[in-house]
Biopython code that builds the backbone (N, CA, C, O; Angstrom):
import numpy as np
from Bio.PDB.StructureBuilder import StructureBuilder

atoms = [
    (1, "UNK", "N", (-228.961, 1.472, -54.638)),
    (1, "UNK", "CA", (-230.023, 0.608, -55.185)),
    (1, "UNK", "C", (-230.842, 0.052, -54.043)),
    (1, "UNK", "O", (-230.391, -0.019, -52.899)),
    (2, "UNK", "N", (-232.044, -0.335, -54.378)),
    (2, "UNK", "CA", (-232.946, -0.877, -53.370)),
    (2, "UNK", "C", (-232.590, -2.337, -53.095)),
    (2, "UNK", "O", (-232.406, -3.122, -54.026)),
    (3, "UNK", "N", (-232.496, -2.690, -51.840)),
    (3, "UNK", "CA", (-232.214, -4.067, -51.451)),
    (3, "UNK", "C", (-233.465, -4.912, -51.690)),
    (3, "UNK", "O", (-233.381, -6.009, -52.242)),
    (4, "UNK", "N", (-234.605, -4.407, -51.281)),
    (4, "UNK", "CA", (-235.856, -5.115, -51.487)),
    (4, "UNK", "C", (-235.982, -6.348, -50.606)),
    (4, "UNK", "O", (-235.269, -6.498, -49.613)),
    (5, "UNK", "N", (-236.884, -7.209, -50.979)),
    (5, "UNK", "CA", (-237.096, -8.425, -50.195)),
    (5, "UNK", "C", (-237.916, -8.165, -48.959)),
    (5, "UNK", "O", (-238.140, -7.016, -48.579)),
    (6, "UNK", "N", (-238.358, -9.216, -48.340)),
    (6, "UNK", "CA", (-239.228, -9.050, -47.178)),
    (6, "UNK", "C", (-238.445, -8.734, -45.908)),
    (6, "UNK", "O", (-239.016, -8.193, -44.961)),
    (7, "UNK", "N", (-237.168, -9.053, -45.863)),
    (7, "UNK", "CA", (-236.439, -8.775, -44.636)),
    (7, "UNK", "C", (-235.933, -7.336, -44.531)),
    (7, "UNK", "O", (-235.711, -6.837, -43.428)),
    (8, "UNK", "N", (-235.750, -6.668, -45.669)),
    (8, "UNK", "CA", (-235.243, -5.289, -45.664)),
    (8, "UNK", "C", (-236.018, -4.415, -46.647)),
    (8, "UNK", "O", (-235.409, -3.788, -47.514)),
    (9, "UNK", "N", (-237.343, -4.358, -46.534)),
    (9, "UNK", "CA", (-238.106, -3.550, -47.501)),
    (9, "UNK", "C", (-237.741, -2.073, -47.433)),
    (9, "UNK", "O", (-237.695, -1.490, -46.349)),
    (10, "UNK", "N", (-237.488, -1.482, -48.562)),
    (10, "UNK", "CA", (-237.213, -0.056, -48.629)),
    (10, "UNK", "C", (-235.796, 0.343, -48.246)),
    (10, "UNK", "O", (-235.463, 1.528, -48.281)),
    (11, "UNK", "N", (-234.958, -0.615, -47.884)),
    (11, "UNK", "CA", (-233.576, -0.283, -47.528)),
    (11, "UNK", "C", (-232.768, 0.012, -48.793)),
    (11, "UNK", "O", (-232.977, -0.605, -49.838)),
    (12, "UNK", "N", (-231.855, 0.956, -48.677)),
    (12, "UNK", "CA", (-231.058, 1.389, -49.823)),
    (12, "UNK", "C", (-229.594, 1.045, -49.566)),
    (12, "UNK", "O", (-229.075, 1.236, -48.466)),
    (13, "UNK", "N", (-228.942, 0.533, -50.610)),
    (13, "UNK", "CA", (-227.536, 0.173, -50.547)),
    (13, "UNK", "C", (-226.759, 1.108, -51.472)),
    (13, "UNK", "O", (-227.091, 1.200, -52.653)),
    (14, "UNK", "N", (-225.738, 1.802, -50.975)),
    (14, "UNK", "CA", (-224.973, 2.698, -51.848)),
    (14, "UNK", "C", (-224.327, 1.908, -52.987)),
    (14, "UNK", "O", (-223.801, 0.816, -52.771)),
    (15, "UNK", "N", (-224.367, 2.453, -54.175)),
    (15, "UNK", "CA", (-223.782, 1.795, -55.324)),
    (15, "UNK", "C", (-223.539, 2.843, -56.405)),
    (15, "UNK", "O", (-223.849, 4.018, -56.209)),
    (16, "UNK", "N", (-223.001, 2.437, -57.513)),
    (16, "UNK", "CA", (-222.919, 3.293, -58.693)),
    (16, "UNK", "C", (-223.509, 2.508, -59.846)),
    (16, "UNK", "O", (-223.573, 1.280, -59.796)),
    (17, "UNK", "N", (-223.934, 3.196, -60.865)),
    (17, "UNK", "CA", (-224.592, 2.559, -62.001)),
    (17, "UNK", "C", (-223.856, 2.933, -63.284)),
    (17, "UNK", "O", (-223.480, 4.086, -63.496)),
    (18, "UNK", "N", (-223.667, 1.947, -64.113)),
    (18, "UNK", "CA", (-223.070, 2.161, -65.425)),
    (18, "UNK", "C", (-224.205, 2.334, -66.420)),
    (18, "UNK", "O", (-225.030, 1.435, -66.579)),
    (19, "UNK", "N", (-224.256, 3.470, -67.087)),
    (19, "UNK", "CA", (-225.307, 3.741, -68.076)),
    (19, "UNK", "C", (-224.716, 3.569, -69.468)),
    (19, "UNK", "O", (-223.686, 4.156, -69.799)),
    (20, "UNK", "N", (-225.381, 2.760, -70.273)),
    (20, "UNK", "CA", (-224.921, 2.488, -71.624)),
    (20, "UNK", "C", (-225.864, 3.113, -72.629)),
    (20, "UNK", "O", (-226.896, 2.523, -72.947)),
    (21, "UNK", "N", (-225.539, 4.298, -73.143)),
    (21, "UNK", "CA", (-226.365, 4.873, -74.202)),
    (21, "UNK", "C", (-226.185, 4.035, -75.458)),
    (21, "UNK", "O", (-225.072, 3.631, -75.794)),
    (22, "UNK", "N", (-227.272, 3.782, -76.137)),
    (22, "UNK", "CA", (-227.243, 2.932, -77.329)),
    (22, "UNK", "C", (-228.447, 3.283, -78.187)),
    (22, "UNK", "O", (-229.509, 3.634, -77.673)),
    (23, "UNK", "N", (-228.269, 3.184, -79.515)),
    (23, "UNK", "CA", (-229.393, 3.496, -80.415)),
    (23, "UNK", "C", (-230.572, 2.564, -80.215)),
    (23, "UNK", "O", (-231.720, 2.963, -80.413)),
    (24, "UNK", "N", (-230.299, 1.316, -79.823)),
    (24, "UNK", "CA", (-231.358, 0.331, -79.612)),
    (24, "UNK", "C", (-231.141, -0.366, -78.255)),
    (24, "UNK", "O", (-230.693, -1.512, -78.214)),
    (25, "UNK", "N", (-231.452, 0.314, -77.167)),
    (25, "UNK", "CA", (-231.152, -0.258, -75.857)),
    (25, "UNK", "C", (-231.887, -1.571, -75.570)),
    (25, "UNK", "O", (-231.354, -2.424, -74.861)),
    (26, "UNK", "N", (-233.100, -1.749, -76.107)),
    (26, "UNK", "CA", (-233.831, -3.004, -75.887)),
    (26, "UNK", "C", (-233.104, -4.156, -76.560)),
    (26, "UNK", "O", (-233.041, -5.258, -76.015)),
    (27, "UNK", "N", (-232.563, -3.907, -77.728)),
    (27, "UNK", "CA", (-231.828, -4.954, -78.456)),
    (27, "UNK", "C", (-230.523, -5.288, -77.712)),
    (27, "UNK", "O", (-230.163, -6.457, -77.580)),
    (28, "UNK", "N", (-229.822, -4.255, -77.228)),
    (28, "UNK", "CA", (-228.604, -4.473, -76.470)),
    (28, "UNK", "C", (-228.905, -5.287, -75.202)),
    (28, "UNK", "O", (-228.171, -6.220, -74.878)),
    (29, "UNK", "N", (-229.966, -4.942, -74.497)),
    (29, "UNK", "CA", (-230.355, -5.685, -73.301)),
    (29, "UNK", "C", (-230.643, -7.139, -73.630)),
    (29, "UNK", "O", (-230.259, -8.033, -72.877)),
    (30, "UNK", "N", (-231.317, -7.386, -74.754)),
    (30, "UNK", "CA", (-231.627, -8.748, -75.150)),
    (30, "UNK", "C", (-230.347, -9.526, -75.466)),
    (30, "UNK", "O", (-230.216, -10.691, -75.090)),
    (31, "UNK", "N", (-229.409, -8.879, -76.157)),
    (31, "UNK", "CA", (-228.125, -9.533, -76.446)),
    (31, "UNK", "C", (-227.396, -9.898, -75.164)),
    (31, "UNK", "O", (-226.841, -10.992, -75.052)),
    (32, "UNK", "N", (-227.393, -9.003, -74.213)),
    (32, "UNK", "CA", (-226.703, -9.281, -72.953)),
    (32, "UNK", "C", (-227.412, -10.390, -72.167)),
    (32, "UNK", "O", (-226.746, -11.215, -71.541)),
    (33, "UNK", "N", (-228.718, -10.423, -72.188)),
    (33, "UNK", "CA", (-229.449, -11.478, -71.474)),
    (33, "UNK", "C", (-229.207, -12.835, -72.087)),
    (33, "UNK", "O", (-229.194, -13.841, -71.378)),
    (34, "UNK", "N", (-229.011, -12.885, -73.417)),
    (34, "UNK", "CA", (-228.834, -14.172, -74.088)),
    (34, "UNK", "C", (-227.371, -14.558, -74.272)),
    (34, "UNK", "O", (-227.076, -15.552, -74.935)),
    (35, "UNK", "N", (-226.468, -13.801, -73.705)),
    (35, "UNK", "CA", (-225.034, -14.106, -73.813)),
    (35, "UNK", "C", (-224.699, -15.399, -73.087)),
    (35, "UNK", "O", (-225.469, -15.872, -72.252)),
    (36, "UNK", "N", (-223.542, -15.964, -73.414)),
    (36, "UNK", "CA", (-223.081, -17.173, -72.748)),
    (36, "UNK", "C", (-223.057, -17.000, -71.223)),
    (36, "UNK", "O", (-223.450, -17.891, -70.469)),
    (37, "UNK", "N", (-222.589, -15.838, -70.805)),
    (37, "UNK", "CA", (-222.662, -15.453, -69.378)),
    (37, "UNK", "C", (-223.622, -14.280, -69.313)),
    (37, "UNK", "O", (-223.192, -13.140, -69.488)),
    (38, "UNK", "N", (-224.896, -14.512, -69.070)),
    (38, "UNK", "CA", (-225.915, -13.443, -69.128)),
    (38, "UNK", "C", (-225.601, -12.261, -68.220)),
    (38, "UNK", "O", (-225.084, -12.411, -67.113)),
    (39, "UNK", "N", (-225.930, -11.090, -68.727)),
    (39, "UNK", "CA", (-225.809, -9.843, -67.979)),
    (39, "UNK", "C", (-227.194, -9.218, -67.933)),
    (39, "UNK", "O", (-227.826, -9.009, -68.969)),
    (40, "UNK", "N", (-227.657, -8.924, -66.739)),
    (40, "UNK", "CA", (-228.982, -8.340, -66.574)),
    (40, "UNK", "C", (-228.859, -6.882, -66.163)),
    (40, "UNK", "O", (-228.070, -6.534, -65.285)),
    (41, "UNK", "N", (-229.634, -6.052, -66.796)),
    (41, "UNK", "CA", (-229.673, -4.642, -66.478)),
    (41, "UNK", "C", (-231.111, -4.183, -66.436)),
    (41, "UNK", "O", (-232.040, -4.991, -66.467)),
    (42, "UNK", "N", (-231.285, -2.866, -66.363)),
    (42, "UNK", "CA", (-232.640, -2.327, -66.416)),
    (42, "UNK", "C", (-232.672, -1.224, -67.462)),
    (42, "UNK", "O", (-231.702, -0.490, -67.645)),
    (43, "UNK", "N", (-233.783, -1.124, -68.128)),
    (43, "UNK", "CA", (-233.977, -0.075, -69.121)),
    (43, "UNK", "C", (-234.700, 1.085, -68.447)),
    (43, "UNK", "O", (-235.748, 0.921, -67.823)),
    (44, "UNK", "N", (-234.100, 2.260, -68.596)),
    (44, "UNK", "CA", (-234.657, 3.450, -67.961)),
    (44, "UNK", "C", (-234.359, 4.638, -68.856)),
    (44, "UNK", "O", (-233.199, 4.909, -69.167)),
    (45, "UNK", "N", (-235.401, 5.348, -69.275)),
    (45, "UNK", "CA", (-235.254, 6.518, -70.142)),
    (45, "UNK", "C", (-234.456, 6.203, -71.410)),
    (45, "UNK", "O", (-233.583, 6.966, -71.822)),
    (46, "UNK", "N", (-234.782, 5.063, -72.012)),
    (46, "UNK", "CA", (-234.161, 4.645, -73.258)),
    (46, "UNK", "C", (-232.644, 4.436, -73.154)),
    (46, "UNK", "O", (-231.902, 4.605, -74.122)),
    (47, "UNK", "N", (-232.217, 4.062, -71.946)),
    (47, "UNK", "CA", (-230.800, 3.716, -71.734)),
    (47, "UNK", "C", (-230.732, 2.462, -70.900)),
    (47, "UNK", "O", (-231.579, 2.224, -70.039)),
    (48, "UNK", "N", (-229.727, 1.671, -71.160)),
    (48, "UNK", "CA", (-229.519, 0.469, -70.385)),
    (48, "UNK", "C", (-228.614, 0.799, -69.214)),
    (48, "UNK", "O", (-227.542, 1.379, -69.387)),
    (49, "UNK", "N", (-229.054, 0.426, -68.022)),
    (49, "UNK", "CA", (-228.289, 0.717, -66.812)),
    (49, "UNK", "C", (-227.917, -0.591, -66.119)),
    (49, "UNK", "O", (-228.748, -1.478, -65.926)),
    (50, "UNK", "N", (-226.638, -0.678, -65.753)),
    (50, "UNK", "CA", (-226.126, -1.861, -65.070)),
    (50, "UNK", "C", (-225.660, -1.456, -63.684)),
    (50, "UNK", "O", (-224.994, -0.436, -63.510)),
    (51, "UNK", "N", (-226.019, -2.265, -62.707)),
    (51, "UNK", "CA", (-225.588, -2.059, -61.340)),
    (51, "UNK", "C", (-224.599, -3.163, -60.988)),
    (51, "UNK", "O", (-225.015, -4.287, -60.707)),
    (52, "UNK", "N", (-223.301, -2.871, -60.996)),
    (52, "UNK", "CA", (-222.297, -3.913, -60.814)),
    (52, "UNK", "C", (-222.015, -4.301, -59.356)),
    (52, "UNK", "O", (-220.984, -4.915, -59.081)),
    (53, "UNK", "N", (-222.893, -3.964, -58.430)),
    (53, "UNK", "CA", (-222.595, -4.210, -57.021)),
    (53, "UNK", "C", (-222.456, -5.683, -56.691)),
    (53, "UNK", "O", (-221.832, -6.025, -55.687)),
    (54, "UNK", "N", (-223.018, -6.569, -57.507)),
    (54, "UNK", "CA", (-222.901, -8.011, -57.230)),
    (54, "UNK", "C", (-221.831, -8.689, -58.073)),
    (54, "UNK", "O", (-221.722, -9.915, -58.055)),
    (55, "UNK", "N", (-221.047, -7.922, -58.804)),
    (55, "UNK", "CA", (-219.995, -8.488, -59.634)),
    (55, "UNK", "C", (-218.737, -8.652, -58.764)),
    (55, "UNK", "O", (-218.204, -7.682, -58.225)),
    (56, "UNK", "N", (-218.286, -9.890, -58.646)),
    (56, "UNK", "CA", (-217.066, -10.170, -57.880)),
    (56, "UNK", "C", (-215.847, -9.804, -58.717)),
    (56, "UNK", "O", (-215.915, -9.768, -59.946)),
    (57, "UNK", "N", (-214.751, -9.536, -58.054)),
    (57, "UNK", "CA", (-213.527, -9.145, -58.727)),
    (57, "UNK", "C", (-213.093, -10.155, -59.794)),
    (57, "UNK", "O", (-212.592, -9.765, -60.848)),
    (58, "UNK", "N", (-213.283, -11.439, -59.526)),
    (58, "UNK", "CA", (-212.882, -12.457, -60.490)),
    (58, "UNK", "C", (-213.861, -12.603, -61.646)),
    (58, "UNK", "O", (-213.624, -13.403, -62.552)),
    (59, "UNK", "N", (-214.943, -11.858, -61.635)),
    (59, "UNK", "CA", (-215.944, -11.880, -62.717)),
    (59, "UNK", "C", (-215.838, -10.676, -63.635)),
    (59, "UNK", "O", (-216.516, -10.629, -64.661)),
    (60, "UNK", "N", (-215.000, -9.695, -63.291)),
    (60, "UNK", "CA", (-214.924, -8.451, -64.035)),
    (60, "UNK", "C", (-214.501, -8.636, -65.482)),
    (60, "UNK", "O", (-215.088, -8.028, -66.376)),
    (61, "UNK", "N", (-213.490, -9.468, -65.731)),
    (61, "UNK", "CA", (-213.005, -9.675, -67.106)),
    (61, "UNK", "C", (-214.105, -10.306, -67.953)),
    (61, "UNK", "O", (-214.317, -9.897, -69.095)),
    (62, "UNK", "N", (-214.799, -11.288, -67.412)),
    (62, "UNK", "CA", (-215.889, -11.930, -68.162)),
    (62, "UNK", "C", (-216.998, -10.943, -68.467)),
    (62, "UNK", "O", (-217.549, -10.952, -69.568)),
    (63, "UNK", "N", (-217.337, -10.083, -67.499)),
    (63, "UNK", "CA", (-218.373, -9.059, -67.706)),
    (63, "UNK", "C", (-217.950, -8.114, -68.815)),
    (63, "UNK", "O", (-218.733, -7.843, -69.725)),
    (64, "UNK", "N", (-216.733, -7.611, -68.756)),
    (64, "UNK", "CA", (-216.275, -6.663, -69.771)),
    (64, "UNK", "C", (-216.206, -7.324, -71.150)),
    (64, "UNK", "O", (-216.506, -6.679, -72.155)),
    (65, "UNK", "N", (-215.821, -8.580, -71.210)),
    (65, "UNK", "CA", (-215.791, -9.301, -72.486)),
    (65, "UNK", "C", (-217.206, -9.408, -73.076)),
    (65, "UNK", "O", (-217.415, -9.173, -74.266)),
    (66, "UNK", "N", (-218.154, -9.762, -72.230)),
    (66, "UNK", "CA", (-219.555, -9.873, -72.688)),
    (66, "UNK", "C", (-220.067, -8.511, -73.167)),
    (66, "UNK", "O", (-220.732, -8.429, -74.200)),
    (67, "UNK", "N", (-219.763, -7.447, -72.426)),
    (67, "UNK", "CA", (-220.195, -6.099, -72.811)),
    (67, "UNK", "C", (-219.594, -5.712, -74.161)),
    (67, "UNK", "O", (-220.295, -5.206, -75.037)),
    (68, "UNK", "N", (-218.294, -5.952, -74.324)),
    (68, "UNK", "CA", (-217.622, -5.599, -75.578)),
    (68, "UNK", "C", (-218.245, -6.333, -76.761)),
    (68, "UNK", "O", (-218.491, -5.727, -77.804)),
    (69, "UNK", "N", (-218.502, -7.635, -76.609)),
    (69, "UNK", "CA", (-219.110, -8.417, -77.680)),
    (69, "UNK", "C", (-220.503, -7.892, -78.044)),
    (69, "UNK", "O", (-220.843, -7.752, -79.219)),
    (70, "UNK", "N", (-221.293, -7.607, -77.015)),
    (70, "UNK", "CA", (-222.658, -7.134, -77.264)),
    (70, "UNK", "C", (-222.652, -5.769, -77.938)),
    (70, "UNK", "O", (-223.460, -5.521, -78.833)),
    (71, "UNK", "N", (-221.756, -4.881, -77.524)),
    (71, "UNK", "CA", (-221.678, -3.555, -78.128)),
    (71, "UNK", "C", (-221.126, -3.614, -79.540)),
    (71, "UNK", "O", (-221.542, -2.839, -80.401)),
    (72, "UNK", "N", (-220.193, -4.524, -79.786)),
    (72, "UNK", "CA", (-219.600, -4.655, -81.131)),
    (72, "UNK", "C", (-220.592, -5.249, -82.137)),
    (72, "UNK", "O", (-220.462, -5.035, -83.343)),
    (73, "UNK", "N", (-221.573, -5.988, -81.641)),
    (73, "UNK", "CA", (-222.565, -6.623, -82.513)),
    (73, "UNK", "C", (-223.521, -5.609, -83.090)),
    (73, "UNK", "O", (-224.330, -5.952, -83.953)),
    (74, "UNK", "N", (-223.457, -4.388, -82.649)),
    (74, "UNK", "CA", (-224.312, -3.357, -83.211)),
    (74, "UNK", "C", (-225.259, -2.850, -82.271)),
    (74, "UNK", "O", (-226.052, -1.970, -82.606)),
]
sb = StructureBuilder()
sb.init_structure("model")
sb.init_model(0)
sb.init_chain("A")
sb.init_seg("    ")
for serial, (resi, resn, name, xyz) in enumerate(atoms, 1):
    if name == "N":
        sb.init_residue(resn, " ", resi, " ")
    sb.init_atom(name, np.array(xyz, "f"), 0.0, 1.0, " ", f" {name:<3s}", serial, name[0])
structure = sb.get_structure()
């Protein structure tokens, strides 16, 4: 992913991306943004993509809980 910012423009950081195929990716993204613990992703080619490179180990359970709730909501 791109680091961005003025100190490292154009620099790339190795990462992996979780792609969530969904019938209504915009709606899923909105649910995740409005969750108790918001999750931000990007919409690309009608799929929601999450880059977990900033998720700390002690945040993983909360992230997965939020994802499960959002996906179960439809």
